[in-house]
PLY file of the C-alpha trace (Angstrom):
ply
format ascii 1.0
element vertex 83
property float x
property float y
property float z
element edge 82
property int vertex1
property int vertex2
end_header
-75.26 14.93 -59.39
-72.50 17.45 -58.23
-72.35 20.56 -59.64
-68.37 20.55 -59.81
-68.40 17.48 -61.54
-70.43 18.13 -64.30
-68.81 21.86 -64.73
-65.34 19.69 -64.93
-66.93 17.70 -67.17
-68.13 20.61 -69.30
-65.11 22.42 -69.36
-62.52 19.60 -69.28
-60.25 20.86 -66.59
-60.29 21.91 -62.77
-59.00 25.24 -63.17
-60.03 27.35 -66.56
-59.19 30.66 -67.98
-61.39 33.41 -66.89
-61.63 34.63 -70.67
-63.01 30.96 -71.85
-65.92 31.43 -69.43
-66.84 35.09 -68.60
-69.61 35.47 -71.09
-71.43 32.41 -70.28
-71.22 32.53 -66.57
-70.70 35.94 -65.99
-72.23 37.92 -68.72
-69.23 39.63 -68.89
-66.70 40.27 -71.98
-63.26 39.12 -71.50
-61.86 42.32 -71.30
-64.48 43.51 -68.34
-64.05 40.26 -66.85
-60.23 40.64 -66.50
-60.72 44.52 -65.28
-63.16 43.02 -62.60
-60.58 40.31 -61.23
-57.95 43.07 -61.53
-60.27 44.92 -59.13
-61.46 42.15 -57.22
-64.88 42.59 -58.43
-65.69 39.12 -59.95
-68.15 36.74 -57.76
-65.34 33.82 -57.55
-61.80 33.98 -56.96
-59.56 34.38 -59.91
-55.66 34.49 -59.97
-52.48 34.38 -61.77
-49.97 31.54 -61.20
-46.81 34.16 -61.76
-46.45 37.99 -61.15
-46.97 38.49 -64.86
-49.29 40.95 -66.81
-49.03 38.29 -69.60
-50.20 35.10 -67.69
-53.94 34.58 -67.94
-56.40 34.72 -65.22
-57.53 31.59 -63.61
-60.60 30.06 -62.05
-60.85 26.64 -59.93
-64.19 25.07 -61.13
-65.23 24.01 -57.67
-65.30 28.12 -56.93
-67.47 28.61 -60.02
-69.61 25.36 -58.83
-70.26 27.09 -55.30
-71.16 30.30 -56.69
-73.41 28.94 -59.08
-74.96 26.43 -56.52
-75.61 29.77 -54.37
-77.22 31.76 -57.12
-79.87 28.40 -57.81
-80.59 28.68 -54.02
-81.35 32.33 -54.28
-83.28 32.08 -57.27
-85.05 28.94 -55.47
-85.90 31.04 -52.43
-87.03 34.23 -54.32
-89.57 32.02 -56.44
-91.05 30.48 -53.34
-91.18 33.81 -51.50
-92.86 35.22 -54.62
-95.86 32.43 -54.49
0 1
1 2
2 3
3 4
4 5
5 6
6 7
7 8
8 9
9 10
10 11
11 12
12 13
13 14
14 15
15 16
16 17
17 18
18 19
19 20
20 21
21 22
22 23
23 24
24 25
25 26
26 27
27 28
28 29
29 30
30 31
31 32
32 33
33 34
34 35
35 36
36 37
37 38
38 39
39 40
40 41
41 42
42 43
43 44
44 45
45 46
46 47
47 48
48 49
49 50
50 51
51 52
52 53
53 54
54 55
55 56
56 57
57 58
58 59
59 60
60 61
61 62
62 63
63 64
64 65
65 66
66 67
67 68
68 69
69 70
70 71
71 72
72 73
73 74
74 75
75 76
76 77
77 78
78 79
79 80
80 81
81 82
């Protein structure tokens, strides 16, 4: 099964608010995640749909899935190398 489709099924949409996923997927509070997004320090692209500080930060689920798959590959490689 494809990670992107699994995340879309779990989250219910293709684009999600950063604050809705920040703790579960990045271990960051919503405020910290927003600050990281402003500084370009998140491991996935985050964006706003308009030039307003009040607009929510958004993340595309396919970008999140690619990040998760990459992290899984790193963990598998580390486990194999540790054995």
